[in-house]
N, C-alpha and C positions, 0 to 999 in steps of 0.2 A: 639341591633343599634345605633350605628356611623350612623352620616348622611357623603357621598362620600365629596371628598375635592373637592375647587372651582377650584382645576388644570381640575381633571377627570372631577368635569360637563362643566368647556367647552370646553375640547380637546373634549366629546360626542355630544355638538351643533353642537364643527366646520362639525363633521361626518355627524350631517344629516343634514343639511345645504348643505353640498358638496350631496353627494345622494341625495336631493332636484333638485338641483339645475344640474345633469345630466339626471335625468330625466324630467325634465322640454326643460332645451334642443333638448331632442332626441324626444320631441312630436312636437318639433316646427319642428323639418328637420322630422318625419310620416309628419307632416302637405304639410307642403312641396312642397309632394313627391307625399300625396296625391292630391295636385292642381295643380300640377305638370300629372301625370296620367291620372285626370277626367279636363283640364280644358276645351276638348273640349264638354264636358256634359256644362259647365257656360259658354259658352261664350251664342250671344244672335242670335235668328238661324236670316235668311238674308231674306229669305224668309218663312215670317206667314201662319200655313194653313189658310185655311179657314174651318168657323167651319159649312159652311153649305153648304159639297162640295158634291155633288152627285156620290153614286161611280152604273159607271157601267155596266148593269144586263151583265155576258154572257147568250151568243145565245147558241139555240142548238147543237148546228154544235159544238162550244165551249165544253159544259158537254158531250156532248159521245164519243169524243177524250180519248183513252188510255193512260199512258206509255210511250207504246211501238206509240202516232203519227194513232195509225189507228182510223178508224170510226166502231164505231160499224154498223151504215147506212149501210156504203158495206158493209163492206161482210156480213151482212146478205140479198143481195140484190144479191150473186153470185158467193159468195170470196166461197170452202169450210172452214166448221169450224174443228179444231184437238180441241173432248175430248177425258178429259184423263176417263179413265176405272176409 
C-alpha cells in the first residue's frame, strides 16, 4: 500500500479546516441568537424578592366561591339549586 501524495493530504487538511471553521461560525451565530432570545432572563432583577415575605391566606369567602363567581354559602341560604339526575 502506498501513502497519499502530499498534495492530496494538503487538500484533505484544507477541507477539514474549512468544515471546522464553518461549524465554529455557526456555533457563534447560534450563541448570539440564544443570548438575544433569553437576555431578559440574564438581566439583574430590579426588585429582588424578599425571602421571608408572608403570603396572605385566603378568607372563607374566597375559598367557597366557584369559577362562576357565585358563593356556595349564599346558594345554600335560599337560592334553588339544580342537580343532575
